[in-house]
C-alpha positions in Angstrom: 12.4 8.6 29.5 15.0 7.9 27.0 17.6 6.8 29.2 15.2 4.3 30.8 14.0 2.9 27.6 17.4 2.3 26.2 18.6 0.7 29.6 15.3 -1.6 29.8 16.3 -3.1 26.0 20.2 -3.4 26.7 21.2 -7.1 26.7 17.6 -8.4 25.6 17.6 -10.9 22.9 15.1 -10.4 20.0 14.1 -7.0 21.3 15.5 -3.9 20.5 14.6 -0.2 21.7 15.1 3.0 19.7 14.0 6.3 20.1 13.0 9.4 17.9 11.9 12.9 18.1 8.2 13.9 18.0 8.5 15.3 14.3 10.1 12.0 13.1 7.5 9.8 15.0 4.5 11.8 13.8 6.0 11.8 10.3 6.3 7.5 10.3 2.7 7.2 11.9 1.1 9.7 9.5 2.7 8.5 6.3 2.3 4.8 7.3 -1.4 5.4 7.7 -1.5 6.8 4.1 0.9 4.1 2.5 0.8 0.9 4.8 2.8 -1.5 2.8 6.6 -1.3 1.8 9.3 -3.4 0.9 12.5 -4.4 2.8 15.3 -6.4 1.1 17.4 -8.4 3.5 20.7 -9.4 1.9 22.8 -12.1 2.9 26.2 -14.0 1.5 23.9 -15.7 -0.7 22.0 -13.0 -2.1 18.6 -11.4 -0.7 14.9 -12.1 0.1 12.3 -9.7 0.5 10.2 -8.7 3.6 7.0 -7.0 3.4 5.7 -4.4 5.9 2.3 -3.9 6.6 1.2 -0.8 9.1 -1.8 -1.6 11.4 -3.3 1.2 12.8 -2.9 3.1 15.3 1.1 2.5 15.8 2.3 -1.0 14.7 4.2 -2.4 11.6 4.0 -6.5 10.8 6.6 -7.7 8.8 6.5 -11.0 7.0 7.9 -12.7 4.1 6.8 -11.3 1.0 6.6 -14.6 -0.7 4.4 -16.1 2.2 2.2 -12.7 1.7 1.7 -13.4 -2.0 0.7 -16.9 -1.3 -1.8 -15.9 1.1 -2.0 -12.6 3.2 -4.1 -13.8 6.0 -1.6 -16.9 6.7 1.6 -15.0 6.4 3.2 -15.1 9.7 5.1 -12.2 11.0 8.8 -12.3 11.4 9.0 -9.3 13.1 6.8 -6.4 14.9 7.8 -3.0 15.1 5.7 -0.7 17.4 6.0 3.2 18.2 4.7 4.6 21.3 3.9 8.3 21.0 2.6 8.8 24.3 5.4 11.0 25.2 6.0 13.2 22.0 4.2 16.1 22.9 5.2 16.5 26.2 8.9 14.8 26.0 9.5 15.4 22.5 10.3 11.5 22.2 8.3 8.7 20.3 9.8 5.0 21.7 10.2 2.4 19.2 10.3 -1.3 19.8 11.4 -4.0 17.3 10.6 -7.6 18.4 12.1 -10.4 16.2 9.3 -13.2 16.6 10.8 -15.5 14.2 13.7 -17.6 13.6 13.9 -16.8 9.9 15.3 -13.5 10.5 18.4 -12.8 12.5 18.6 -10.4 15.5 20.8 -7.9 14.0 18.9 -8.1 10.7 15.5 -7.1 12.5 17.4 -4.4 14.0 18.4 -2.9 10.4 15.2 -3.6 9.0 13.7 -1.3 11.8 16.0 1.5 11.3 15.8 1.4 7.5 11.7 1.1 7.7 11.9 4.5 10.2 14.3 6.4 7.6 11.9 5.2 4.4 9.1 6.7 6.2 10.6 9.6 8.1 12.7 10.9 5.4 11.5 12.8 1.9 14.0 10.9 -0.1 13.0 7.4 1.5 9.1 8.1 1.4 9.3 8.7 -2.3 9.7 5.1 -2.9 7.2 4.3 -0.4 4.6 6.4 -1.8 5.2 5.2 -5.4 5.1 1.6 -3.9 1.4 2.2 -2.5 0.1 4.8 -4.9 1.8 4.0 -8.5 3.0 0.8 -8.1 3.8 0.6 -12.0 6.1 3.5 -11.7 8.0 1.7 -8.7 11.2 0.1 -10.1 11.7 -2.8 -7.9 15.4 -3.7 -9.4 16.6 -0.2 -8.8 15.3 0.0 -5.6 17.1 -3.3 -4.4 20.3 -2.1 -5.8 20.3 0.9 -3.7 19.1 -0.9 -0.8 22.2 -3.3 -1.2 24.3 -0.5 -1.2 23.3 0.9 2.0 23.1 -2.4 3.6 26.7 -3.2 2.9 28.0 0.3 3.6 26.3 -0.1 7.1 27.2 -3.6 7.6 30.8 -3.3 9.0 31.5 -2.2 12.5 28.4 -1.1 14.8 25.7 -1.9 11.6 24.6 1.7 11.4 25.2 5.4 11.8 23.8 8.6 12.3 21.3 9.6 9.4 20.2 13.1 10.4 17.9 15.3 12.3 15.9 14.0 14.6 18.0 11.1 15.9 18.1 10.5 19.4 19.5 7.2 20.2 19.1 3.4 19.8 19.8 0.4 21.9 20.0 -3.4 20.7 21.5 -6.2 22.7 24.6 -4.8 23.9 25.1 -2.3 21.5 24.1 1.5 21.3 24.4 3.9 18.3 22.1 6.0 16.4 19.0 5.2 14.9 17.1 7.2 12.8 
């Protein structure tokens, strides 16, 4: 199943396929249902801008510019969507993930990286601390410190293949013509 998913997404523009194991997929979906919003800074040479993700049950994230969402949440246009398909989670120990970059405001590789970081933030204990604070105790969430840490990670992963293996639960990822480990 993973091989079919990866092969299907290879070479496609603005679409990426990733897979995570059942435990990571279940963790992401469960935590996202409880903490549906989070920030994702995107770094470019001239600085950074913020993307806001909003989880929609049962299995979808919509991501838009934070400024657009702040002006009018109902009119904020999605830049990308992330869908998790857990149909094979129990039987095959795999959750399929698809990211669709649907707006020219975000580069293809940026969308891929945002997806990887979103999955890490919701699946890993260390990352979820920030997600939980942002949703449940926003006054305790230090945006400046958060952006500094994300910038360090973004720059560390921007060379070479744009990413790396972050630990247990990693199966594989395919984006365009590249293949490397996801979360």
